[in-house]
C-alpha positions, 0 to 999 in steps of 0.5 A: 498453463497461462493464468487468467487475468485477475480483475483490478478493483471490485464492486465497492457498493456491493462490498459495502452492502455485504460488510454492513450486513456482516458487521453492524458496528462497522456499518454504523461507522460506515454510514457516518463516514460515507462512501469510499471511492477509489480508482483502481484503473490508473496505470502504474509501473511496479518499479516506480511504485516500489521505489516510492514505497522505499523512499517513503519509509520512516519519513513524513509524507511531505519530506518523502514526497520532496525526496521522491520528487528530486529522485524523479527529476534525476531520471533520464527522460522520465518523470518516474523512477525506472530500472534503467534510471536507477542504474544511470544515477550514481550514489552521490546524486541520490545522496544529494537528493536526500536518499539515505545509504540504506535506501540507495542500497534498496533501490539498487537491489530493486533495479537488480531484481527487476533485471533478474525478472523477480519484480513482475511486469504489469502484465505479470502482476495482473495474473499473480495471486496475492500471496504469490506476489507477496512472496516475489516482492519481499525478495527485494531489499527494503520491501516487506509484506506490509509494503506489498499489501499496500500495492495490492490494495491501493494499486491493484484493487485486490478485494480481500487484503487485511494488513494485520500488522498495520497499527492504524488497522489494529486501532480502527478495529479496537475503536469499532468493537471496543476491545479493551486492548489493541488486538494482536496481528494474529487476533485481528487475522482471526477476527478479520475473517468476519469481513472476508471476502471484502477485507480491503474495503473494511481496511479502508474504513478502519483507517478512516475511522481512526482519523474520524475518532482522533481528528488531526491537530489544527493545520496538520495535513492528512497522512499520505501513504506511498501508494496514494 
């Protein structure tokens, strides 16, 4: 049986109104920060998006963007990272671009999993529930649950994702609800039921709340995630 297409994105205004009624403390911060807008309609290639996630791991946004740009320049005929492009570039060229050996191994595995059809095509992504997509993609070396959650939130616009292992999300929840200690992932998972079925928008606000509560140092550039 063919699954129905899952719509990309959600009604952000309706989600904000819902969250404002469910969580008054969060609502105060939402009014302070203002509306959050996100275009979920932008097309993307899953291999390219996951490759960028791999390249951004454990690096600052600027350094990762520089390396990712070098890798993109190595791709034959494309300005994005593709399965066949990864196959066509040797390890020495990737090392010269600044890619570590572990990340090269992860890129190779990504290409292999793409050939094996473990990495879904854009059409398949559109029909896969969140957990199914997580189960598929964590088979790729270097791709964990958090990485897939970023894909679900920023690229696919799935409305009810709460990355409970993300330090910023946990810190944001602590600030909003004045928890004495940083909530554990399990505690946040349980508490976060309050924000369902719009936990994605709640998460976007929690990141913004941390930024607002702890302004960056003068001259520092805003943190950029791999899926931004």
